[in-house]
TIKOL-817929 format. One record per atom (N, C-alpha, C): residue number from 0; residue in one letter; atom name; x, y, z. Coordinates in Angstrom, 2 decimals, decimal comma. Example, Ala and Ser with C-alpha at 12.3 -4.5 7.8 and 13.67 -1.06 7.14 Angstrom:
% TIKOL-817929
0/a/N/13,19/-5,69/7,80
0/a/CA/12,30/-4,50/7,80
0/a/C/13,20/-3,30/7,80
1/s/N/12,85/-2,25/7,08
1/s/CA/13,67/-1,06/7,14
1/s/C/12,90/0,03/7,87
***
This chain:
% TIKOL-817929
0/m/N/0,84/-1,19/0,00
0/m/CA/0,00/0,00/0,00
0/m/C/0,88/1,25/0,00
1/k/N/0,54/2,21/-0,86
1/k/CA/1,33/3,42/-0,98
1/k/C/1,23/4,27/0,28
2/k/N/2,38/4,73/0,74
2/k/CA/2,41/5,54/1,96
2/k/C/1,83/6,92/1,70
3/r/N/0,95/7,38/2,59
3/r/CA/0,36/8,70/2,46
3/r/C/1,33/9,77/2,94
4/p/N/1,26/10,97/2,37
4/p/CA/2,12/12,07/2,85
4/p/C/1,71/12,51/4,25
5/n/N/2,65/13,02/4,99
5/n/CA/2,36/13,49/6,34
5/n/C/1,84/14,92/6,31
6/p/N/0,75/15,21/7,01
6/p/CA/0,30/16,60/7,13
6/p/C/1,37/17,44/7,83
7/r/N/1,54/18,67/7,38
7/r/CA/2,50/19,57/8,02
7/r/C/1,78/20,75/8,64
8/l/N/2,06/20,98/9,91
8/l/CA/1,48/22,12/10,62
8/l/C/2,26/23,38/10,26
9/y/N/1,54/24,42/9,84
9/y/CA/2,19/25,68/9,48
9/y/C/1,85/26,83/10,43
10/k/N/0,71/26,76/11,09
10/k/CA/0,32/27,89/11,93
10/k/C/-0,55/27,41/13,09
11/v/N/-0,28/28,01/14,27
11/v/CA/-1,10/27,79/15,46
11/v/C/-1,54/29,15/15,99
12/i/N/-2,83/29,26/16,30
12/i/CA/-3,36/30,48/16,90
12/i/C/-4,20/30,09/18,11
13/f/N/-3,88/30,64/19,26
13/f/CA/-4,73/30,48/20,44
13/f/C/-5,17/31,87/20,90
14/e/N/-6,45/31,99/21,21
14/e/CA/-6,94/33,25/21,76
14/e/C/-7,96/32,95/22,86
15/t/N/-7,88/33,72/23,93
15/t/CA/-8,90/33,65/24,96
15/t/C/-9,43/35,05/25,21
16/r/N/-10,74/35,15/25,42
16/r/CA/-11,39/36,43/25,62
16/r/C/-11,99/36,50/27,02
17/y/N/-12,06/37,71/27,56
17/y/CA/-12,57/37,92/28,91
17/y/C/-13,26/39,27/28,98
18/k/N/-13,99/39,49/30,06
18/k/CA/-14,69/40,75/30,23
18/k/C/-13,68/41,86/30,51
19/p/N/-13,79/42,99/29,81
19/p/CA/-12,86/44,10/30,05
19/p/C/-12,97/44,63/31,47
20/d/N/-11,83/45,04/31,99
20/d/CA/-11,78/45,62/33,34
20/d/C/-10,71/46,70/33,35
21/l/N/-11,00/47,83/33,99
21/l/CA/-10,04/48,94/34,00
21/l/C/-8,73/48,59/34,70
22/s/N/-8,76/47,59/35,58
22/s/CA/-7,53/47,20/36,27
22/s/C/-6,48/46,65/35,29
23/f/N/-6,92/46,30/34,08
23/f/CA/-5,98/45,78/33,08
23/f/C/-4,81/46,74/32,89
24/y/N/-5,09/48,03/32,82
24/y/CA/-4,04/49,01/32,50
24/y/C/-3,03/49,17/33,63
25/e/N/-3,38/48,70/34,81
25/e/CA/-2,43/48,72/35,93
25/e/C/-1,52/47,49/35,90
26/n/N/-1,96/46,45/35,19
26/n/CA/-1,29/45,16/35,32
26/n/C/-0,62/44,62/34,06
27/y/N/-0,99/45,13/32,87
27/y/CA/-0,59/44,41/31,66
27/y/C/0,92/44,43/31,39
28/i/N/1,60/45,50/31,77
28/i/CA/3,05/45,53/31,54
28/i/C/3,77/44,58/32,49
29/s/N/3,38/44,61/33,77
29/s/CA/4,01/43,69/34,73
29/s/C/3,67/42,25/34,40
30/a/N/2,47/42,01/33,86
30/a/CA/2,09/40,66/33,45
30/a/C/2,97/40,20/32,29
31/a/N/3,20/41,07/31,33
31/a/CA/4,03/40,73/30,18
31/a/C/5,46/40,39/30,61
32/r/N/5,95/41,06/31,63
32/r/CA/7,32/40,81/32,10
32/r/C/7,49/39,39/32,64
33/q/N/6,40/38,75/33,03
33/q/CA/6,50/37,40/33,58
33/q/C/6,75/36,34/32,50
34/l/N/6,53/36,70/31,24
34/l/CA/6,73/35,76/30,14
34/l/C/8,13/35,90/29,58
35/t/N/8,90/34,83/29,64
35/t/CA/10,26/34,85/29,12
35/t/C/10,28/34,23/27,71
36/g/N/11,37/34,47/26,99
36/g/CA/11,52/33,87/25,67
36/g/C/11,05/34,75/24,52
37/y/N/10,81/36,02/24,83
37/y/CA/10,38/36,98/23,79
37/y/C/11,29/38,21/23,87
38/p/N/12,39/38,20/23,15
38/p/CA/13,39/39,27/23,27
38/p/C/12,90/40,64/22,80
39/d/N/11,94/40,66/21,87
39/d/CA/11,48/41,93/21,31
39/d/C/10,03/42,19/21,72
40/w/N/9,69/43,45/21,77
40/w/CA/8,32/43,80/22,17
40/w/C/7,97/45,19/21,65
41/e/N/6,67/45,47/21,67
41/e/CA/6,19/46,81/21,33
41/e/C/4,87/47,05/22,06
42/t/N/4,54/48,31/22,29
42/t/CA/3,27/48,64/22,92
42/t/C/2,78/49,99/22,40
43/d/N/1,45/50,11/22,31
43/d/CA/0,84/51,39/21,97
43/d/C/0,01/51,92/23,14
44/r/N/0,29/51,40/24,32
44/r/CA/-0,38/51,74/25,57
44/r/C/-1,77/51,13/25,71
45/l/N/-2,28/50,54/24,63
45/l/CA/-3,57/49,84/24,69
45/l/C/-3,36/48,33/24,70
46/r/N/-2,20/47,90/24,24
46/r/CA/-1,85/46,49/24,20
46/r/C/-0,34/46,37/24,19
47/v/N/0,14/45,17/24,45
47/v/CA/1,57/44,90/24,35
47/v/C/1,75/43,64/23,52
48/i/N/2,75/43,65/22,63
48/i/CA/3,07/42,51/21,77
48/i/C/4,47/42,04/22,13
49/l/N/4,60/40,77/22,48
49/l/CA/5,89/40,15/22,76
49/l/C/6,28/39,30/21,56
50/k/N/7,53/39,39/21,10
50/k/CA/7,92/38,78/19,84
50/k/C/9,22/37,97/19,96
51/n/N/9,24/36,86/19,24
51/n/CA/10,46/36,08/19,10
51/n/C/10,64/35,79/17,61
52/f/N/11,52/36,54/16,96
52/f/CA/11,72/36,40/15,52
52/f/C/12,33/35,04/15,15
53/k/N/13,25/34,56/15,98
53/k/CA/13,92/33,30/15,69
53/k/C/12,94/32,13/15,66
54/n/N/12,00/32,12/16,61
54/n/CA/11,04/31,02/16,72
54/n/C/9,72/31,31/16,02
55/h/N/9,61/32,48/15,39
55/h/CA/8,40/32,86/14,64
55/h/C/7,14/32,76/15,50
56/c/N/7,19/33,37/16,69
56/c/CA/6,02/33,32/17,57
56/c/C/5,86/34,64/18,31
57/s/N/4,64/34,88/18,82
57/s/CA/4,37/36,14/19,51
57/s/C/3,19/35,97/20,46
58/v/N/3,11/36,89/21,41
58/v/CA/1,99/36,97/22,35
58/v/C/1,44/38,39/22,27
59/a/N/0,12/38,50/22,21
59/a/CA/-0,55/39,80/22,22
59/a/C/-1,47/39,87/23,44
60/i/N/-1,33/40,93/24,21
60/i/CA/-2,15/41,11/25,42
60/i/C/-2,93/42,41/25,27
61/t/N/-4,27/42,32/25,31
61/t/CA/-5,13/43,50/25,20
61/t/C/-6,10/43,53/26,37
62/f/N/-6,92/44,58/26,43
62/f/CA/-7,83/44,75/27,56
62/f/C/-8,97/43,72/27,58
63/k/N/-9,20/43,01/26,46
63/k/CA/-10,29/42,04/26,43
63/k/C/-9,88/40,65/25,93
64/s/N/-8,60/40,47/25,62
64/s/CA/-8,15/39,16/25,15
64/s/C/-6,63/39,06/25,25
65/f/N/-6,14/37,84/25,29
65/f/CA/-4,72/37,62/25,02
65/f/C/-4,60/36,42/24,10
66/s/N/-3,52/36,39/23,31
66/s/CA/-3,39/35,37/22,28
66/s/C/-1,94/34,96/22,10
67/y/N/-1,78/33,78/21,54
67/y/CA/-0,46/33,26/21,17
67/y/C/-0,54/32,83/19,72
68/t/N/0,44/33,24/18,90
68/t/CA/0,49/32,87/17,50
68/t/C/1,88/32,34/17,17
69/q/N/1,91/31,26/16,40
69/q/CA/3,19/30,64/16,03
69/q/C/3,13/30,22/14,56
70/d/N/4,12/30,66/13,79
70/d/CA/4,23/30,30/12,38
70/d/C/5,30/29,25/12,18
71/s/N/5,11/28,10/12,78
71/s/CA/6,04/26,98/12,60
71/s/C/5,36/25,71/13,08
72/e/N/5,99/24,56/12,77
72/e/CA/5,42/23,27/13,16
72/e/C/6,04/22,74/14,46
73/n/N/6,77/23,56/15,18
73/n/CA/7,47/23,12/16,38
73/n/C/6,47/22,92/17,53
74/r/N/5,99/21,68/17,68
74/r/CA/4,99/21,38/18,69
74/r/C/5,53/21,52/20,11
75/s/N/6,76/21,10/20,34
75/s/CA/7,31/21,19/21,69
75/s/C/7,43/22,64/22,13
76/l/N/7,82/23,52/21,22
76/l/CA/7,87/24,95/21,52
76/l/C/6,48/25,47/21,85
77/e/N/5,51/25,11/21,03
77/e/CA/4,14/25,58/21,26
77/e/C/3,61/25,10/22,61
78/k/N/3,81/23,84/22,92
78/k/CA/3,33/23,29/24,19
78/k/C/3,95/24,02/25,37
79/n/N/5,26/24,24/25,30
79/n/CA/5,96/24,91/26,40
79/n/C/5,49/26,36/26,55
80/n/N/5,37/27,06/25,43
80/n/CA/4,94/28,46/25,49
80/n/C/3,50/28,60/25,96
81/m/N/2,64/27,68/25,53
81/m/CA/1,24/27,73/25,96
81/m/C/1,13/27,46/27,45
82/q/N/1,90/26,52/27,93
82/q/CA/1,87/26,20/29,36
82/q/C/2,31/27,40/30,19
83/n/N/3,40/28,06/29,78
83/n/CA/3,89/29,23/30,50
83/n/C/2,89/30,38/30,44
84/l/N/2,29/30,56/29,28
84/l/CA/1,32/31,63/29,08
84/l/C/0,13/31,47/30,02
85/l/N/-0,43/30,27/30,07
85/l/CA/-1,67/30,05/30,82
85/l/C/-1,43/29,85/32,31
86/k/N/-0,19/29,61/32,69
86/k/CA/0,12/29,57/34,11
86/k/C/0,39/30,96/34,68
87/s/N/0,80/31,89/33,81
87/s/CA/1,21/33,21/34,28
87/s/C/0,16/34,30/34,10
88/l/N/-0,40/34,41/32,90
88/l/CA/-1,20/35,60/32,57
88/l/C/-2,53/35,73/33,33
89/p/N/-3,33/34,66/33,48
89/p/CA/-4,61/34,87/34,17
89/p/C/-4,47/35,50/35,55
90/s/N/-3,58/34,98/36,37
90/s/CA/-3,41/35,55/37,71
90/s/C/-2,77/36,94/37,65
91/a/N/-1,79/37,12/36,74
91/a/CA/-1,12/38,42/36,64
91/a/C/-2,07/39,52/36,17
92/l/N/-3,09/39,15/35,39
92/l/CA/-4,07/40,12/34,91
92/l/C/-5,34/40,14/35,76
93/n/N/-5,33/39,38/36,86
93/n/CA/-6,50/39,28/37,76
93/n/C/-7,74/38,76/37,03
94/i/N/-7,54/37,75/36,19
94/i/CA/-8,64/37,14/35,45
94/i/C/-8,98/35,80/36,11
95/s/N/-10,22/35,66/36,54
95/s/CA/-10,66/34,41/37,16
95/s/C/-11,50/33,56/36,22
96/s/N/-12,05/34,19/35,17
96/s/CA/-12,88/33,43/34,23
96/s/C/-12,78/34,03/32,84
97/f/N/-13,11/33,21/31,84
97/f/CA/-13,06/33,62/30,44
97/f/C/-14,43/33,47/29,80
98/l/N/-14,57/34,12/28,64
98/l/CA/-15,80/34,02/27,85
98/l/C/-15,64/33,06/26,67
99/r/N/-14,42/32,92/26,20
99/r/CA/-14,19/32,10/25,01
99/r/C/-12,75/31,62/24,95
100/y/N/-12,58/30,36/24,55
100/y/CA/-11,28/29,82/24,16
100/y/C/-11,34/29,48/22,67
101/g/N/-10,28/29,75/21,96
101/g/CA/-10,19/29,33/20,57
101/g/C/-8,80/28,81/20,26
102/y/N/-8,73/27,68/19,61
102/y/CA/-7,44/27,06/19,27
102/y/C/-7,51/26,62/17,82
103/r/N/-6,65/27,18/16,98
103/r/CA/-6,75/27,02/15,54
103/r/C/-5,43/26,52/14,96
104/n/N/-5,50/25,50/14,12
104/n/CA/-4,32/24,94/13,44
104/n/C/-4,53/25,00/11,93
105/k/N/-3,48/25,41/11,22
105/k/CA/-3,51/25,42/9,76
105/k/C/-2,48/24,42/9,23
106/y/N/-2,96/23,49/8,43
106/y/CA/-2,11/22,42/7,89
106/y/C/-2,09/22,47/6,36
107/i/N/-1,01/21,94/5,81
107/i/CA/-0,95/21,60/4,40
107/i/C/-0,50/20,14/4,30
108/i/N/-1,24/19,35/3,52
108/i/CA/-0,82/17,98/3,21
108/i/C/-0,24/18,01/1,79
109/p/N/1,07/17,90/1,62
109/p/CA/1,66/17,96/0,27
109/p/C/1,28/16,73/-0,54
110/v/N/0,98/16,93/-1,82
110/v/CA/0,65/15,80/-2,68
110/v/C/1,44/15,88/-3,97
111/n/N/1,73/14,74/-4,55
111/n/CA/2,49/14,66/-5,79
111/n/C/1,55/14,30/-6,93
112/m/N/0,77/15,27/-7,36
112/m/CA/-0,15/15,05/-8,47
112/m/C/-0,54/16,41/-9,04
113/p/N/-1,04/16,46/-10,26
113/p/CA/-1,50/17,73/-10,82
113/p/C/-2,69/18,28/-10,03
114/f/N/-2,85/19,60/-10,06
114/f/CA/-3,93/20,23/-9,31
114/f/C/-5,30/19,72/-9,75
115/h/N/-5,49/19,58/-11,06
115/h/CA/-6,80/19,14/-11,55
115/h/C/-7,14/17,73/-11,08
116/s/N/-6,12/16,90/-10,88
116/s/CA/-6,36/15,54/-10,38
116/s/C/-6,83/15,59/-8,92
117/l/N/-6,23/16,50/-8,14
117/l/CA/-6,64/16,64/-6,74
117/l/C/-8,07/17,18/-6,65
118/v/N/-8,41/18,13/-7,52
118/v/CA/-9,78/18,65/-7,57
118/v/C/-10,76/17,53/-7,88
119/s/N/-10,40/16,66/-8,80
119/s/CA/-11,27/15,54/-9,16
119/s/C/-11,49/14,59/-7,98
120/i/N/-10,44/14,37/-7,18
120/i/CA/-10,58/13,52/-5,98
120/i/C/-11,56/14,15/-5,00
121/f/N/-11,44/15,46/-4,81
121/f/CA/-12,37/16,15/-3,90
121/f/C/-13,80/16,05/-4,41
122/e/N/-13,98/16,18/-5,71
122/e/CA/-15,33/16,04/-6,29
122/e/C/-15,92/14,68/-5,98
123/l/N/-15,13/13,65/-6,17
123/l/CA/-15,62/12,29/-5,92
123/l/C/-15,94/12,06/-4,45
124/k/N/-15,12/12,67/-3,56
124/k/CA/-15,27/12,44/-2,13
124/k/C/-16,40/13,27/-1,51
125/f/N/-16,66/14,46/-2,06
125/f/CA/-17,58/15,38/-1,39
125/f/C/-18,81/15,77/-2,20
126/h/N/-18,82/15,53/-3,51
126/h/CA/-19,97/15,90/-4,33
126/h/C/-20,92/14,73/-4,48
127/s/N/-22,19/15,02/-4,41
127/s/CA/-23,18/14,02/-4,78
127/s/C/-23,03/13,72/-6,26
128/q/N/-23,15/12,47/-6,61
128/q/CA/-23,05/12,09/-8,03
128/q/C/-24,43/12,09/-8,72
129/n/N/-25,39/12,68/-8,03
129/n/CA/-26,73/12,82/-8,60
129/n/C/-26,69/13,71/-9,84
130/d/N/-27,39/13,28/-10,90
130/d/CA/-27,37/14,03/-12,17
130/d/C/-27,88/15,45/-12,00
131/k/N/-28,85/15,66/-11,12
131/k/CA/-29,41/17,00/-10,94
131/k/C/-28,35/17,97/-10,43
132/m/N/-27,49/17,49/-9,54
132/m/CA/-26,41/18,36/-9,05
132/m/C/-25,42/18,64/-10,16
133/n/N/-25,06/17,62/-10,88
133/n/CA/-24,09/17,80/-11,97
133/n/C/-24,62/18,73/-13,05
134/n/N/-25,94/18,81/-13,21
134/n/CA/-26,53/19,67/-14,23
134/n/C/-26,35/21,16/-13,92
135/f/N/-26,37/21,55/-12,62
135/f/CA/-26,21/22,98/-12,35
135/f/C/-24,74/23,39/-12,24
136/l/N/-23,84/22,42/-12,21
136/l/CA/-22,40/22,73/-12,30
136/l/C/-22,03/22,74/-13,78
137/i/N/-22,20/23,88/-14,40
137/i/CA/-22,04/23,98/-15,86
137/i/C/-20,57/23,88/-16,24
138/g/N/-20,27/23,00/-17,16
138/g/CA/-18,90/22,86/-17,62
138/g/C/-18,07/22,05/-16,64
139/k/N/-16,77/22,27/-16,68
139/k/CA/-15,83/21,51/-15,84
139/k/C/-15,49/22,27/-14,57
140/v/N/-15,55/21,60/-13,44
140/v/CA/-15,18/22,21/-12,16
140/v/C/-13,67/22,42/-12,12
141/k/N/-13,23/23,65/-11,84
141/k/CA/-11,81/24,00/-11,85
141/k/C/-11,18/24,00/-10,45
142/d/N/-12,01/24,28/-9,45
142/d/CA/-11,50/24,36/-8,08
142/d/C/-12,68/24,15/-7,13
143/v/N/-12,38/23,72/-5,91
143/v/CA/-13,42/23,49/-4,91
143/v/C/-12,88/23,85/-3,53
144/g/N/-13,78/24,02/-2,59
144/g/CA/-13,42/24,24/-1,20
144/g/C/-14,64/23,96/-0,35
145/y/N/-14,42/23,51/0,87
145/y/CA/-15,55/23,10/1,70
145/y/C/-15,40/23,67/3,12
146/s/N/-16,53/24,01/3,69
146/s/CA/-16,58/24,57/5,04
146/s/C/-17,60/23,79/5,86
147/f/N/-17,22/23,42/7,06
147/f/CA/-18,09/22,64/7,94
147/f/C/-18,10/23,26/9,34
148/d/N/-19,28/23,32/9,94
148/d/CA/-19,41/23,68/11,35
148/d/C/-20,07/22,51/12,05
149/f/N/-19,45/22,05/13,15
149/f/CA/-20,03/20,92/13,87
149/f/C/-19,72/21,07/15,36
150/e/N/-20,35/20,22/16,16
150/e/CA/-20,27/20,37/17,61
150/e/C/-20,12/19,01/18,27
151/e/N/-19,29/18,97/19,26
151/e/CA/-19,15/17,82/20,15
151/e/C/-18,96/18,42/21,55
152/k/N/-20,04/18,62/22,24
152/k/CA/-20,01/19,39/23,49
152/k/C/-18,94/18,88/24,44
153/p/N/-18,22/19,82/25,08
153/p/CA/-18,43/21,28/25,13
153/p/C/-17,76/22,06/24,00
154/f/N/-17,17/21,35/23,01
154/f/CA/-16,40/22,02/21,96
154/f/C/-17,24/22,22/20,70
155/s/N/-16,95/23,31/20,00
155/s/CA/-17,49/23,56/18,68
155/s/C/-16,32/23,61/17,70
156/y/N/-16,60/23,36/16,43
156/y/CA/-15,55/23,28/15,42
156/y/C/-15,95/24,03/14,16
157/h/N/-14,97/24,67/13,55
157/h/CA/-15,14/25,22/12,21
157/h/C/-13,99/24,68/11,38
158/l/N/-14,31/24,01/10,28
158/l/CA/-13,31/23,35/9,45
158/l/C/-13,43/23,83/8,01
159/r/N/-12,29/24,20/7,43
159/r/CA/-12,22/24,53/6,01
159/r/C/-11,17/23,63/5,36
160/i/N/-11,51/23,00/4,25
160/i/CA/-10,57/22,13/3,56
160/i/C/-10,72/22,31/2,05
161/g/N/-9,67/21,95/1,31
161/g/CA/-9,73/22,00/-0,14
161/g/C/-8,36/21,80/-0,75
162/p/N/-8,30/21,67/-2,06
162/p/CA/-7,02/21,60/-2,76
162/p/C/-6,42/23,00/-2,89
163/m/N/-5,10/23,09/-3,00
163/m/CA/-4,47/24,41/-3,05
163/m/C/-3,17/24,37/-3,82
164/k/N/-2,93/25,42/-4,62
164/k/CA/-1,67/25,62/-5,33
164/k/C/-0,73/26,46/-4,46
165/q/N/0,55/26,35/-4,77
165/q/CA/1,54/27,09/-3,98
165/q/C/1,26/28,59/-3,94
166/n/N/0,85/29,16/-5,08
166/n/CA/0,64/30,62/-5,11
166/n/C/-0,59/31,06/-4,33
167/q/N/-1,41/30,11/-3,84
167/q/CA/-2,55/30,44/-3,00
167/q/C/-2,23/30,34/-1,51
168/m/N/-1,13/29,66/-1,19
168/m/CA/-0,84/29,36/0,21
168/m/C/-0,46/30,58/1,02
169/k/N/0,11/31,57/0,37
169/k/CA/0,46/32,81/1,06
169/k/C/-0,76/33,42/1,75
170/s/N/-1,87/33,50/1,03
170/s/CA/-3,08/34,11/1,58
170/s/C/-3,73/33,22/2,64
171/f/N/-3,64/31,92/2,46
171/f/CA/-4,25/30,99/3,41
171/f/C/-3,47/30,89/4,71
172/l/N/-2,15/30,74/4,62
172/l/CA/-1,34/30,51/5,81
172/l/C/-1,08/31,79/6,60
173/e/N/-1,09/32,93/5,93
173/e/CA/-1,01/34,25/6,60
173/e/C/0,17/34,34/7,57
174/f/N/1,35/34,07/7,06
174/f/CA/2,55/34,21/7,89
174/f/C/2,64/35,65/8,41
175/n/N/2,84/35,79/9,71
175/n/CA/2,83/37,11/10,35
175/n/C/4,21/37,76/10,23
176/k/N/4,43/38,47/9,12
176/k/CA/5,73/39,09/8,89
176/k/C/6,06/40,16/9,94
177/k/N/5,05/40,91/10,33
177/k/CA/5,29/42,05/11,23
177/k/C/5,84/41,61/12,59
178/y/N/5,30/40,53/13,12
178/y/CA/5,68/40,11/14,46
178/y/C/6,62/38,91/14,50
179/h/N/6,80/38,22/13,36
179/h/CA/7,58/36,99/13,39
179/h/C/8,84/37,02/12,54
180/l/N/9,13/38,17/11,93
180/l/CA/10,38/38,33/11,18
180/l/C/11,02/39,66/11,55
181/s/N/12,34/39,64/11,65
181/s/CA/13,07/40,87/11,92
181/s/C/13,00/41,80/10,70
182/a/N/12,81/43,08/10,94
182/a/CA/12,69/44,05/9,85
182/a/C/13,95/44,07/8,98
183/e/N/15,12/43,81/9,56
183/e/CA/16,37/43,86/8,83
183/e/C/16,46/42,79/7,73
184/t/N/15,84/41,64/7,96
184/t/CA/15,95/40,52/7,00
184/t/C/14,59/40,05/6,50
185/e/N/13,56/40,83/6,74
185/e/CA/12,19/40,40/6,47
185/e/C/11,97/39,98/5,02
186/v/N/12,41/40,80/4,06
186/v/CA/12,13/40,53/2,66
186/v/C/12,74/39,21/2,21
187/a/N/14,02/39,03/2,49
187/a/CA/14,71/37,79/2,07
187/a/C/14,15/36,57/2,80
188/d/N/13,90/36,71/4,10
188/d/CA/13,38/35,59/4,88
188/d/C/11,99/35,17/4,40
189/y/N/11,17/36,16/4,09
189/y/CA/9,80/35,86/3,66
189/y/C/9,80/35,16/2,29
190/e/N/10,70/35,57/1,41
190/e/CA/10,80/34,93/0,10
190/e/C/11,17/33,45/0,25
191/k/N/12,08/33,16/1,16
191/k/CA/12,47/31,77/1,41
191/k/C/11,29/30,96/1,93
192/i/N/10,52/31,55/2,80
192/i/CA/9,35/30,87/3,38
192/i/C/8,33/30,55/2,29
193/l/N/8,04/31,51/1,43
193/l/CA/7,07/31,28/0,36
193/l/C/7,52/30,18/-0,60
194/k/N/8,82/30,16/-0,90
194/k/CA/9,35/29,16/-1,82
194/k/C/9,39/27,76/-1,20
195/s/N/9,33/27,69/0,12
195/s/CA/9,37/26,39/0,80
195/s/C/8,02/25,67/0,79
196/y/N/6,94/26,39/0,45
196/y/CA/5,62/25,77/0,42
196/y/C/5,56/24,74/-0,71
197/p/N/4,84/23,64/-0,53
197/p/CA/4,73/22,63/-1,60
197/p/C/4,01/23,18/-2,82
198/q/N/4,27/22,59/-3,98
198/q/CA/3,64/23,05/-5,22
198/q/C/2,13/22,83/-5,20
199/i/N/1,71/21,67/-4,70
199/i/CA/0,29/21,33/-4,63
199/i/C/0,04/20,68/-3,26
200/g/N/-1,09/20,99/-2,66
200/g/CA/-1,40/20,37/-1,38
200/g/C/-2,87/20,47/-1,02
201/i/N/-3,22/19,80/0,05
201/i/CA/-4,56/19,89/0,64
201/i/C/-4,45/20,83/1,84
202/y/N/-5,23/21,86/1,84
202/y/CA/-5,21/22,75/3,00
202/y/C/-6,30/22,33/3,98
203/a/N/-6,04/22,54/5,26
203/a/CA/-7,02/22,28/6,31
203/a/C/-6,85/23,33/7,40
204/d/N/-7,92/24,04/7,67
204/d/CA/-7,96/25,06/8,71
204/d/C/-8,92/24,55/9,77
205/i/N/-8,39/24,14/10,92
205/i/CA/-9,18/23,50/11,97
205/i/C/-9,27/24,43/13,17
206/d/N/-10,45/24,92/13,45
206/d/CA/-10,68/25,88/14,54
206/d/C/-11,56/25,20/15,59
207/v/N/-10,99/24,99/16,78
207/v/CA/-11,72/24,39/17,90
207/v/C/-11,98/25,49/18,92
208/y/N/-13,22/25,62/19,39
208/y/CA/-13,49/26,69/20,34
208/y/C/-14,55/26,27/21,36
209/q/N/-14,57/27,01/22,45
209/q/CA/-15,52/26,79/23,54
209/q/C/-15,97/28,14/24,06
210/e/N/-17,26/28,31/24,25
210/e/CA/-17,82/29,59/24,69
210/e/C/-18,74/29,39/25,88
211/s/N/-18,68/30,33/26,82
211/s/CA/-19,54/30,29/27,99
211/s/C/-19,41/31,62/28,72
212/e/N/-20,38/31,93/29,55
212/e/CA/-20,30/33,15/30,35
212/e/C/-19,29/33,03/31,49
213/n/N/-18,90/31,79/31,80
213/n/CA/-18,01/31,62/32,95
213/n/C/-17,14/30,37/32,77
214/l/N/-16,09/30,51/31,97
214/l/CA/-15,09/29,45/31,83
214/l/C/-14,00/29,71/32,86
215/e/N/-13,90/28,85/33,83
215/e/CA/-12,91/29,05/34,89
215/e/C/-11,50/29,09/34,31
216/a/N/-10,71/30,04/34,77
216/a/CA/-9,36/30,22/34,23
216/a/C/-8,52/28,96/34,37
217/s/N/-8,79/28,18/35,39
217/s/CA/-8,01/26,96/35,62
217/s/C/-8,24/25,89/34,55
218/t/N/-9,27/26,08/33,71
218/t/CA/-9,58/25,07/32,68
218/t/C/-8,92/25,38/31,34
219/a/N/-8,25/26,51/31,23
219/a/CA/-7,72/26,95/29,93
219/a/C/-6,69/25,98/29,35
220/l/N/-5,74/25,54/30,17
220/l/CA/-4,70/24,65/29,66
220/l/C/-5,28/23,28/29,28
221/t/N/-6,26/22,82/30,05
221/t/CA/-6,93/21,56/29,71
221/t/C/-7,61/21,67/28,36
222/f/N/-8,26/22,81/28,11
222/f/CA/-8,89/23,03/26,81
222/f/C/-7,86/22,95/25,69
223/v/N/-6,74/23,63/25,84
223/v/CA/-5,71/23,65/24,80
223/v/C/-5,20/22,24/24,51
224/n/N/-4,91/21,49/25,56
224/n/CA/-4,39/20,14/25,37
224/n/C/-5,39/19,24/24,64
225/k/N/-6,67/19,36/25,00
225/k/CA/-7,69/18,55/24,35
225/k/C/-7,91/19,01/22,91
226/a/N/-7,92/20,33/22,70
226/a/CA/-8,13/20,86/21,35
226/a/C/-6,99/20,47/20,42
227/r/N/-5,78/20,44/20,93
227/r/CA/-4,62/20,02/20,14
227/r/C/-4,79/18,58/19,67
228/e/N/-5,21/17,71/20,59
228/e/CA/-5,40/16,31/20,24
228/e/C/-6,55/16,13/19,26
229/k/N/-7,63/16,90/19,44
229/k/CA/-8,76/16,84/18,51
229/k/C/-8,32/17,25/17,10
230/s/N/-7,48/18,28/17,03
230/s/CA/-6,99/18,75/15,73
230/s/C/-6,16/17,70/15,04
231/k/N/-5,33/17,01/15,80
231/k/CA/-4,51/15,94/15,23
231/k/C/-5,38/14,81/14,68
232/i/N/-6,42/14,46/15,41
232/i/CA/-7,32/13,40/14,98
232/i/C/-8,01/13,81/13,68
233/i/N/-8,49/15,04/13,64
233/i/CA/-9,22/15,52/12,45
233/i/C/-8,32/15,53/11,22
234/i/N/-7,10/16,07/11,35
234/i/CA/-6,23/16,17/10,17
234/i/C/-5,82/14,78/9,69
235/n/N/-5,60/13,84/10,60
235/n/CA/-5,25/12,49/10,18
235/n/C/-6,43/11,79/9,51
236/n/N/-7,63/12,05/10,00
236/n/CA/-8,83/11,47/9,37
236/n/C/-9,05/12,06/7,98
237/i/N/-8,79/13,36/7,83
237/i/CA/-8,89/14,00/6,51
237/i/C/-7,90/13,34/5,53
238/n/N/-6,68/13,18/6,00
238/n/CA/-5,65/12,55/5,17
238/n/C/-6,06/11,15/4,74
239/d/N/-6,55/10,37/5,70
239/d/CA/-6,95/9,00/5,40
239/d/C/-8,11/8,96/4,41
240/y/N/-9,08/9,85/4,58
240/y/CA/-10,28/9,79/3,74
240/y/C/-10,02/10,26/2,31
241/i/N/-9,30/11,37/2,18
241/i/CA/-9,11/11,93/0,84
241/i/C/-8,08/11,16/0,04
242/l/N/-7,04/10,67/0,70
242/l/CA/-5,95/10,02/-0,04
242/l/C/-5,91/8,51/0,17
243/e/N/-7,04/7,91/0,54
243/e/CA/-7,04/6,46/0,76
243/e/C/-6,85/5,70/-0,56
***
């Protein structure tokens, strides 16, 4: 049996939201100081951004949310940074509960086939073969994409998948040049990143989230760990189904 290609993680985004409180402005700078591993930073007095150009990751702290973004597949780095973030920031910002958790992974599964062949596979896997449907799809289908919303309490999911060419990946993967590349080498570094994307692939944007009026701050890390595992299961199932 032919070995399937391995999905590659390109981007991780975590965001948690909370009720705004004026005490934020007394605490956000001291809270940011508790996070190590981010040599560069900036602030406009309304938020602070912590940056690590080498590891392509950043933390943003605002009056109603904080987030972690990483433009790499380094899972051990992400796990370590997420653990430090969620152990430090809630107490440092005097946050006891959240309104929303969101954990999003963007993958590309590289494939060795022409784009039109991959589109045809998606058609067979996701289109009804009923003649009535084929009748309103006039001519030949050139490209496809699919979006799904589903729920497995307490989590909700938003999934986008489809075939993709290299020149489309820039817009999909949204590498954060401003916060994840040094200004001195940004142009050259970004060109290398774009050229490293596969020629043809399956994209998958997996967004796992949980919403409530009172998500206890102590549950945030548990959510992230479970959402990470759910994302891995989904991307592997996508790989198995489309390329079986």
